[in-house]
Each structure stands twice: as structure tokens, then as C-alpha cells.
Steps between C-alpha positions, in 0.01 A plus 500: 500500500554679166812717479545790256848462352499791253256784446500782244262792462465671165308808391439651156446860407152459369173694535359238740825446694553135404691287750642150510617285790711189444587254779677164525363301789640179655244243604553159658419339163702728271507857378240743369555810288205730564409819316244758593426787269250779480440871478330770699129435525513141381512166677840329508560201270696205642675211324743238633737239356621199694847346464665214686853642494618842617708555183196436279290744705773763487516459122126576473536794737793653307325446163189688614707780656709545183187510285333766714806727524620462141549828323302553183178337621175693503485514883840492669499434871767620737598355834391693805602449862162588650176344379293821508224368273483159674410661831161578348409131480 
């Protein structure tokens, strides 16, 4: 049974209310880092990356999270505790 180890919800202040969900999931065979992203009125986009070791999966997770929350980028996401936009899907 898959187990979610870490999960982060991000939102951006944008006209279409962009959102981003990042999860690290433990499987029997290894670990998956899964991202779902979208905006109001659009279908969510999903991607996933498999890693054998938890440290390697965490490295991918942290790299994506840093990139999305880095100041100075065109669309800066901020972490939110409640996935308001994700409840629409």
C-alpha cells in the first residue's frame, strides 16, 4: 500500500490562481516524487519521478520545492496549509 511521506501545497498570486502539489510516496519497490499543478478552470497536470532510495527521492523533492519558492522567479509560489484550489479537482 502506498504511503505519503511528505506533502506540500503551494499557491501563487496569479490571475488564474495557480497551485502546485508536491508529494513523496513510499511504494514497496521504492519512492516516487509526484507533482500535480494547475490553475482555476484548467485540468491538473501530473508528473512523477521514481527513485530507489529515500535520500535520492528527498533530493528531487527538495530541489523542486526550492525552485518553485525561489524569490525572483516570474511566478513565486508560497506554501499553504489548506489546499483550497485542489478541492476543486
